DRENKOLDREN-271784 format. One record per residue (C-alpha): z negated, x negated, y. Coordinates in steps of 0.25 Angstrom, whole numbers, padded with zeros to 4 digits, always signed. Layout:
! residues N
ZXY
...
This chain:
! residues 192
-0110-0071+0096
-0101-0074+0109
-0089-0072+0102
-0081-0061+0098
-0073-0057+0085
-0065-0044+0081
-0070-0035+0071
-0059-0040+0062
-0061-0055+0062
-0071-0062+0054
-0078-0074+0060
-0086-0081+0048
-0102-0085+0049
-0100-0099+0053
-0089-0098+0063
-0093-0103+0076
-0086-0096+0087
-0089-0099+0103
-0092-0089+0114
-0082-0080+0119
-0072-0082+0106
-0064-0069+0102
-0060-0068+0086
-0049-0058+0085
-0045-0047+0075
-0042-0051+0060
-0048-0065+0062
-0056-0076+0053
-0066-0088+0058
-0070-0095+0045
-0086-0100+0045
-0083-0113+0049
-0074-0111+0062
-0079-0115+0075
-0073-0107+0085
-0076-0109+0101
-0078-0101+0114
-0068-0092+0119
-0058-0094+0108
-0048-0082+0106
-0045-0079+0089
-0035-0070+0089
-0030-0059+0078
-0030-0065+0063
-0035-0081+0067
-0041-0087+0056
-0051-0100+0059
-0054-0108+0047
-0067-0114+0044
-0069-0128+0052
-0061-0125+0063
-0064-0130+0076
-0058-0120+0088
-0063-0124+0102
-0064-0116+0115
-0055-0106+0120
-0047-0108+0109
-0034-0094+0107
-0030-0092+0093
-0019-0081+0092
-0016-0072+0082
-0013-0076+0067
-0017-0089+0068
-0028-0098+0057
-0033-0110+0060
-0034-0118+0048
-0048-0127+0045
-0044-0140+0051
-0039-0135+0064
-0047-0140+0076
-0042-0132+0090
-0049-0135+0102
-0052-0130+0114
-0042-0121+0122
-0031-0120+0109
-0022-0110+0108
-0015-0106+0095
-0005-0096+0097
-0001-0084+0086
+0001-0087+0072
+0002-0103+0074
-0002-0110+0062
-0012-0121+0059
-0009-0126+0044
-0022-0138+0041
-0017-0143+0026
-0003-0152+0026
-0001-0149+0013
-0006-0136+0006
-0004-0132-0007
-0007-0118-0014
-0010-0126-0027
-0018-0137-0021
-0025-0131-0010
-0033-0139+0001
-0044-0132+0006
-0055-0141+0009
-0058-0147+0023
-0053-0160+0019
-0040-0156+0018
-0038-0149+0029
-0031-0157+0043
-0036-0158+0056
-0027-0152+0066
-0032-0152+0079
-0027-0144+0090
-0032-0149+0105
-0038-0142+0117
-0028-0131+0124
-0016-0134+0114
-0007-0121+0111
+0000-0117+0099
+0011-0107+0099
+0012-0095+0090
+0016-0097+0077
+0017-0113+0076
+0012-0121+0064
+0000-0135+0068
+0001-0140+0055
-0011-0149+0050
-0016-0163+0055
-0010-0162+0069
-0018-0162+0083
-0013-0153+0095
-0018-0161+0106
-0024-0155+0119
-0013-0146+0127
-0002-0147+0116
+0006-0135+0116
+0013-0131+0104
+0025-0121+0103
+0026-0107+0096
+0031-0111+0082
+0029-0124+0082
+0025-0133+0068
+0016-0144+0074
+0016-0156+0063
+0011-0166+0072
+0002-0170+0083
+0005-0163+0098
+0002-0173+0109
-0008-0165+0123
+0001-0157+0129
+0013-0158+0122
+0022-0145+0120
+0027-0144+0105
+0038-0134+0098
+0045-0134+0086
+0047-0136+0071
+0040-0147+0068
+0034-0147+0084
+0040-0156+0094
+0034-0159+0107
+0043-0152+0119
+0034-0154+0132
+0020-0158+0137
+0012-0144+0142
-0001-0145+0150
-0014-0138+0147
-0011-0127+0155
+0004-0124+0150
+0012-0131+0158
+0024-0137+0154
+0024-0152+0160
+0036-0159+0163
+0036-0174+0163
+0051-0175+0168
+0047-0179+0182
+0035-0189+0180
+0024-0192+0169
+0013-0183+0175
+0014-0168+0178
+0003-0156+0184
+0003-0143+0178
+0001-0132+0185
-0014-0132+0183
-0014-0145+0191
-0016-0154+0178
-0009-0166+0180
-0003-0174+0165
+0002-0186+0161
+0013-0190+0154
+0010-0202+0144
+0022-0203+0134
+0032-0193+0128
+0020-0190+0119
+0008-0189+0128
+0003-0183+0141
-0010-0182+0148
-0018-0174+0155
-0022-0180+0169
-0030-0169+0174
């Protein structure tokens, strides 16, 4: 099998799970889900049909990854953070087909803090960082840090988690030796 699940977890037939992945207590993975290698799905995690999760992803307790969500490699989802997948939900008039769901993409290495909400249809680009409790209603640039309700950019963060301070110039090197260049107030680029 190559992956592990707790005896209380449900992994439906037809789900694809990569080598080294662990599915913890009371979690449920639906039949069409695709989960990469070396992932960790904490307690009470739900993964819907047609969800794609990359390699090395960590999903903490009490997170539901609904249809329409794509998590690229090395994404971190903090405890009890929320994804939505329908812009205008109504109980009397349910939206319950794949065509009704908007795509939400979380780029490689992005982190989402505890209790944050990601509104459907946004993209968190590579290395984006969402503070705990933030409500993200629009796209987040690569390596941007956002916080608040609604979330607003408060700075920049390297792939390794260092705060990037561009006050002394347009290039900064983080603690791991990677260099970032500020292109504009809304864009930076990792050079090496």
